[in-house]
N, C-alpha and C positions, 0 to 999 in steps of 0.2 A: 503493499499499499504506498501510495508518495502522500506523506506530509509535510507541508512547506510553509504553515504556520501555526503556532503552539503558544500559550500560556504557560508558566511554571512560578509555583513560589519556589525559593531560597533560603537557606538560612544557616549562614555562618554556625559554629558550635559556640557554646558559652565558654567564657571562661573559666578556669579553677581557683577556686577559692586559696587566699595566700593563709598561712600556717602562723598560728600563734604558740611561740613556743621559745623556752629558758633553756639556756645550755644546761645539764646536768651532768656533772662529772665529777669525780674524787678528787679531792683538794681544791677542788675550785667553789669556793662557798658563796661565791657572787657571779657566777657566769650568765651574762648578758643575753639579749633574746638574740635568737637563733633560727625563726621560722623563715621557711622557703617560700617563696610565689608560686601561685597558682599558674599555671600552662598556657599558654593564649588556645582558644579555641580554631577549629582548620578554618578554611576557606572555601569557598564553592565557588570553582574556576570551571571557565566554559573554554574549550580547548579545541580548535579547528581541525579536523582530520581528514586528509583527502579517501579514505578508505568509505565514507558514510558518504549517502546521498540521498537522504528523506531522514526528517524530523521525526519518524514513526518511533524512535523509543520513547519520545514524551507524550505519546498518543494516551496511556490509560494511567500512568503515574505521572502527579504533576507537582508532588511535594520532597523535596531536596533538603536533607539537613548534612549538615558536615561535623564531622567528630569532635567533641567537648575538650577541653584541655582540663588535665588532671591536676588534682589538689595539692597545693606544696606541703611538705611535711620539715621535722624539725631536721637540727641540725644544718641548716641553711639548704636545705634538699628543695630544689625547685620541681613543680610537678610539669611533666614534656607534654609538649603542646600536640593540640589534636591534630589529625592526619588533614591534609586536604579532601575535599571530593570534587573530584576530574570530572565532567562531562562533557564527554566528546560531540560534537556536531560537524556537520558537514560544509565545507567550505563557502563561502559564499552568503553565510548567516550573520543577519543584521540583528543586534540586541537592543533594545529599547527598557523604559522602564515601564509599566502597565498598574493600571490604577483598577483594581478587581471591580470596585463598586459602580465609579462611570463607566466601564468597557472600555476606557481609552487609554491611548499608547502615551506614553511620557517622553523625557527626554532621550535621547539619544546616548548610547554608553557605548559601542563598539561595532566595528564593522570586520568582522574574521575574514578574510580572502587568502592568507597564508599558510599551508600546511604548519601547523605545531603551533600556530597564535594563537595567545591565551589573554584571560580577560578575567579578572576577579570582581563577579557580581555580587557577592555578600562575604565580609569581612566577619573571621571569627572574632570571639570577645576579648580584650586584654584581659590574662588571668590578674587576680587579686594580689596585693601587695603580702607580703611577710610583715612580722611585725619590727623587724631588723630596721624597715624605712623609716618608722613613727618616731625613733630616737632623737631629743632635742638636748640642747642643754640643761633644760628644766623637766624635762621628761625621759630619764634613765633608762627605765621599765615598761616599755608601754604594753599594757595588757589587751591589745585586739589587734586585728588584723582585719585585712578587705576580703569582701567577697569579692567573686568573681564577675565580670561583665557579663550581663545579661544581652543577648541579640535579639533582634526581634526578624520574623521572616517577612519577606516584600517579595512583591509578583513582578515578573520581567516579561518581555513580549520576545519570542524568536521567529524571523521570516526569514526564510531563506530566499535567496536567490542565484539560479542556476551559475555555475561557473562554467561556461561554454564559451569557445573561440568563435563559433559560427549556429548560426540559429537559422533552420529552416522556418519561412513565415509563411503563411497563404491563406486561403479560402479552407473551410471544410473540402475533403475529398480531391483534392488537385494531387495528391499523393505524395506526399512528405512523408509518411512511415515508411512507404514503398523504397523511396530513395536514401534514407538512412541507413534501412536493411539492404541495401545495394551499396552505400560507400563505406559501412563498419559492420562489426559483428553484432549489432543492436537488433534484437529479435522481436518488435514490438507489435502488436494485435493489427491485422490486416484485415478491410470488410470492403466490401464497396456501397458504404453507406455512410451519410454524414457523422460525426462526432464520434469516429471509433474510435481515436486515440483521445483519453480524457487523462491523461497523466504526460508532464513532458520527458521525452524520453531522450537517454544521453549515449553519444558511439564514441570511440575512439577510432579514427582514419589515420591512414600511415601513406605518405608519399615518400618515396625514397627515404632519405635522411632527416623528414619535419615530418610532425605528427602534429594534431590538433586534435579536439574535442565539440564534434557538432550536435546540436540538441533538435529534436524533433516535437515545436511547440503544439497544443491541439489548434485547430483550426480556429480563424478569428473572423466574425461578423462584422457587418454595418453596423455601429454603436458598440462596440465592445469597451471601446475607451470608459463609455457610460455605463457600463455595466451587463450589456445585453451578452448572451453567448454563454459559452463556457473561455471564452477568450480573457474575460476580464481580470480572471481572477489568477491569468499564468501570463498576460503582459509583463508582470514583473522580473520575468526569467528571461526575456531579451535585451534587459537594460545592461547587463555585463557583458554581452557577447562584442566581439571586437567588429565582426562582420556579418553581416543577414544576406541571408540566402533566399530571395526571394522568388516563388513556387508559383508558377502560371499552369493553368491546363488549358493544352493544346486542343483539347478533344472539345470545349465550349460546356462540357459537362448536360446534363439532361436538361438544362434550360436553355442552352446554346447560347450562352455569355458574351460577352464579350471582354476580350483580352485585356485591353486597353483598359476597361472600366473596373474590370479589376482588378489590375494594378495602381489604379489611383484611390478605390477603395480601402486598399489597405496600408497604403501610401498616410492618407487620411487618419485612418484611426492610429497610427504609429505617432504621428506628429500630434493629435491630441491627446495620446497620453503622454508624451514628452516630446518636447518639439525638437530636441537632441536626435532623436531616436530617425527620424525625418531624415538625417542630413549622414548618419552613419555611411561608411563604405557599405555598396551592396554589390552580389551578383544575382543577374537575373536568369531562373532554370526554366525555361520552356518545357515542361512536362508533357508527357505520353505523344511523344512524334510518332507514336506506330499508328496514331489513331487517324480516322479518314478525317480530310479539313485541316492537318494539323501545321500544312506547309503556310496555307494562305494567312493562319494566325499566327503565327511568328512572323511573316512577313510583315503583318497587321504591327504588331508590337515592338518591331525593329524600326518602321520607318517613325513611329510615335519618339522612339528613345533617340532616334538621330535628329530628326525636327527640334527633339526639346535641348539637344547640345548644342544644334546651329543659333537657337535664340538666346540660349548661356553667350556665347560668343560676341551676338550682335547686342548684349546689354539690353535684351528685352525685360519684361515681368521676371524672368528665371534669375535665381540665385547667382550672383558670381563665384560661388561657392559649387556649385552642381559642378557633376563630373559624371560623365556618362556612364552607367555599369557595363560590366561587361555581359554578354548573353550567351547563353549556350544551349543547344538544341538538346534534349536528351530523354532519354524511356528507360524511365525503372523497370520494365517488363523485360525487356531487350539488354540492357545494359549499356547502347548506345549511347557515347559523349561523358559518362560517369568520369572514366578515367580522367580525362580532360578536365571536370569539373575541379575534381580532389588535386589535381596537380595545380591550378589556377588558384581554390582556397588556400590549400596547405602554403603557398607563397604568398597570398599576400596577409593572410593571419601573422606568419612569421614577421612580414614588414612592420605589421601592426603594432605586435606584443613589442618590439625592438622599440618602437616610436612611444610606446606608452610606459617604457622601464622608469623615465621620470617622473611621472605622474603616479605608479607605484610607490616609488620613495617618500612623494609628496603624501599620498595616503597614509602608509605607514607612520608618520611624522603625526599627521593629523589626528592619527587613531590615538597616539601617547597622548596628545593634547586633550583631548575629548574625554579620556578616561581621568584624565586630573580634573578638567573643569568638575566632571560628574562628580568624582570623589571632594574635592573642595564643598561643592554645593552641598553635599550631604553632611559633611562636618558642619558647614555653616548651619544649614538648617538645623542640627542637632542641639546646638548653642542656645537657639532660639528658644522662648518660653514665654507664655502669658501667665497673667494675675486677672482671675476672672471675681466679681463680686457677687457672692450667691445668695446675698441676702441675710438677714439674721446674724450676722456679725462671723458669718463664714465665708472663705475665700478659697479657690481652685487655683493649684499651683500646675498648667501641664507643660511638657517641653520633654524632649527624649533624654536629653543629658542630667536634666534636673532630676527627672524620674529615674534614669539608671544610677544616680548615685544615691539616693533613697534605697532602692533595692538592695545595692552591693553594703548597705550598712549592717551591721550585726546588732539588733535591736536590743538583746539584754544584757549589752555594753555600754555605761555608761561614757567610757573612753570612746568607743566607735562615735557615736552620736555627739559627743562635744567636738570629733574629729569633721561630721558631717557640718555643724554648724559653721566651722570657719570655710568650708568648701563652697556652701551657700552663700555667705558673705562675699564671697572671692567672686563669685558668679552675677553678684549685684539682686541676687532673690530678696534679699530683708529690704532694700532699699525700692525695689520695685513695690513691694507691699504694702511700705510705708506709703508709697505715694497713691497708692489706691488705696487710701486709707483706712487700712487695718491697725486696730490697738491692741494694747493690753488685754489679753485675756481671749481675743478673738482665737477662731478655730480654723485652721492651715491645713487644707488635705492638699497631699502629694502623693499620685500613684493610690496604694493600698493602705496610705497612713491619716492620721491627723493629727496635728499637731495644737499646742495653745504658743500663742504672739504672747512674749511677755514685756516688762514695763520699758527695756531698754531696745525692742523692736529687735528680739532675737528667739529661734525657736527654741522652745525651752527642752529640757534633755530627757523627759518624760513624755512619750507618747499617752495620750488621754484616751484613743480607741483604737482599735485597728480593724479595718473595712473586712478584712478579710477573716474576720472570728464571725462575723454577723450573719 
């Protein structure tokens, strides 16, 4: 089964808890703190792999979680980090953030186009610090440690666009599947009715020392760019091809169609979907030359392309960028003209790929930039928080980092709560509460905890109540 778009939930491993421990050894009466740190949780990583050709592995399983970090131990023994969870995806997979509630794709994350290319889509939680990190000049024996950082799951969208060098494009039943079967070892379903091809097919083609990948895309109809027919969901697979092989039916089909109108109809759909696609280099394949009336239709399309080329030279309404495509008369049934098409396609693909090397290097640099921007935006968003007055002297503080601090705190340890106070002060929570009108004795809610605000605008060390016990 061919699957080219999925939505999955990914979650990095939670960080391991730090250890609260003191050195206990003979003849060492005052052994200092020696609690080790918790291990970092594993990351969820997407890796492009040329052995994969579909996203079918994500059709039935949608939730993925990396291994959590191990807890720290005494004698400064740090917990081991969790293993990364590596998910293999096909080359050409685009990764975006996804909002499961609104069902809309969000920020661009990565475009995986190189074999082995990786992107971290869910980072593991940081391990909690052991009590050795909390020693100060006035606190020589800290009796608390930090819990591991919890991690939230997030949804992402995976969209695959085929990484083919050339794509066979045309109306239904013009013989695209028969051609790819002739050109390569691909064996798609072939029948004499429209829309036999329901999914793109890929084939590897060799010509001397050159080789290229050709794609057979399901037939397009007029209005495909607006969602009509089967072509709409597969037009994305033409975007990455260096060369378009425009297949025309020399028999005219059952409707005795005009071959020039067929050519113009497909070009219009390509231009509507993406203007750049209409200007992409192309080769015209006039198929079914073994049928009656094929020579007349071949002459008709050849004459039209010649007129177009002359008009471009004369500076008429046609673009100066127009280049007359090569035209080949072929028959998928007899094999006539196929070797010439393969040789011309291989040579042109080789030239185009060499010209695009700099573009690929630029794309790789842009990928690193997008990944850094995405991570920076996530970090900035985590640090933001809001204060909401719920009325009746109750205030709700919401924000990923603030809530994470509360969850990482050992609530049965007064020293740990005191450490949380200082962290909240540093983040500006106290000032924000003061500005919102919080007074001494008001109830402050963060995550699953409630606190009392004291007279100097500090969170008290004792929790009034715990909502998770309700």
